[in-house]
Each structure stands twice: as structure tokens, then as C-alpha cells.
VOKOL-485938 format. One record per residue (C-alpha): residue in one letter; x, y, z. Coordinates in steps of 0.5 Angstrom, whole numbers, plus 500, padded with zeros to 3 digits. Layout:
<dolos>
AXYZ;...
</dolos>
This chain:
<dolos>
M169463912;A170458906;D167463901;P171469898;T169475903;V171482902;F173484909;V171491910;V175495916;D172502917;D171506923;D165510920;A159506921;S155509915;V161508911;R161500913;D154499912;A154503905;L160499903;S157492906;L150494902;L154495895;I158489896;S152485897;L148488891;K154486887;G154479889;L160478893;R160477901;A162482906;A164482913;I165489917;F169491922;A170497926;S177497927;A184494925;E184491932;E177488932;F179485925;L186482927;A183479934;V179474930;Y182474923;D183467921;P189465915;S185460912;W180466910;R179467903;G178474899;C181481900;L181486905;L178493904;T181498909;D180505911;L187509911;K185514917;M182510923;P183511931;G188506934;M192502928;N191506921;G190502915;L198502913;E199499920;L194494919;Q197492912;T204492915;T202487921;L199482916;R205482912;E209481918;R205475920;G206472913;L198473911;T197474904;L190477904;P190482898;V189489901;V185495898;V186502901;L180506901;T181513904;A179521903;H186523905;G190520900;D197523898;V203521894;S207519900;T201514903;T200512896;R207509895;A207507902;A201502901;L203500894;K210498896;N207495902;G204490897;A197493897;V193491890;D190498890;F189505893;L183508892;E180515894;K173517896;P169518893;I170512888;D165510883;D161504885;D163500879;V170501879;L171499887;C167493885;D172491879;V178492884;L175488889;V173482884;N181483882;A183483889;I179476890;R182473884;I189475886;D188471893;E185465889;E191465885;R196465891;H192460894;R192455888;V200456888;Q201455895;T197449895;E200446889;R207448893;A205444899;H203438895;M209438891;T214439898;A210433901;R211429895;L218430895;G219429902;R217422900;L223421896;T230418899;S236422898;R238417892;E231418889;R232425889;D239425886;V236421880;L230426879;Q235432879;L240429874;L234427870;A231434870;D238436868;G237432862;L242426863;Q241420860;H241413864;R248411863;E251418864;I247418871;A250411873;E257414871;R255420876;L252416881;A257410881;I251405880;S249401874;P244403869;R239398871;T240401878;V238408875;E232405872;V230402879;Y231409883;K227412877;A221407877;R220408885;M221416884;M216417879;E211412883;K212416889;L211423885;D205420881;C209422875;R207419868;T212423863;L219425863;A216432862;E213432869;V220429872;V223436869;R218440872;I218437879;G226437878;A226445878;E222445884;L227440888;R232446886;S228450891;Q227445897;P232445903;H237439902;D236437910;T229435908;A231429904;A230422907;G235417908;S237413902;
</dolos>
């Protein structure tokens, strides 16, 4: 499902139908499931949107579904909707990463505002993950020496200082810098500094040979 979708998980058919109609009337896409198990059986990590799940359900409940998604590394934002809320379950849901915990009956406009916000959170997470993956791929093209030059430039060292640190000539530093910036598609030093900060978080064993 390429379009952002609200995945509704509720064992009550009338509630599923009502929520699906409301979500559709608000211009959002909905997909409904009768149980957590049914949702997990078909869920694709590439799906975008948010999950709106009931708390009390036969089999796996809403909190257990939320925990399962987190354990699988799936970041779909979760909104818990229930008629049986209390402080402890609310805290458990929020501590587990739910973006909101709503008690039935809920005002239609409030619910839709929460769902739109959850979808916005998912879009931002996906954007950050995509950018990080692209950055990691670009860094992986660098040799170990090019990574050294990148990091030292990002640390604010001048070419002569880098040359002394790496025991190479300033001219060689220029060569490594040019290759590094070409591979990273950098046009300014500011971009180098930003990418250098990303490099600090990368495992050292991903570096290529010099």
C-alpha cells in the first residue's frame, strides 16, 4: 500500500465499519482487520500510515500487538483506542511508543486530528530513515583514507594540519578531498561537516580499503 493508510484493528465488526467510514469521509485511506494476528499475518514493513488498534481483543490484545511490532523493529505509529482505559494501561502504551491513547467514545474530529498527526510522524520517520540509508551507502564508497580526510575536515582542521596528522603532503590531502567530495556529491564545506557528523555514528568496519 503506497498511500498512507490507517490500519484499523478491532474485533467488533460494527466498530470497524464505523471507523472505516469515518476515516474515508475525512479523506484518508483505511484498511480493516478483525484481530492483531490477522494484521500481523499480512503486514508489510513498507506500508506507510499508522495503526489504530483496540485494546481489549480476543487473542493478542492491543498492547501485545504494539510490543510485537516494536520487537520486530517496525516503526508504524500506533494509536490505541479503548473503552477500558486506566492509568496503568495508558502509561504502558505510551511507554511502549504509542503516539496517543484514546478512550471511547471519542469525538470524530479529535480522532481524525490524532490520526493525521500519526501519519505525519510516520512520514517524517520514513524520510529520516531514507536519508540515513542513502548517506550510509555514500559513505560506504569512501576508502579509509578518504574517510579520515572527511572526518578531519569536519573537525575543522586545515589542509596542512591534516597532512601533518596523516603524514602525507598537503597536495595529497587535496586529492583525497576532491575524490571524497565527488563520491559524496558535496559542493561545500558545510556539507562535508554535516556528513562528517554522520560518519561518527557509522561502524568502523564498514570502511573500504585505502
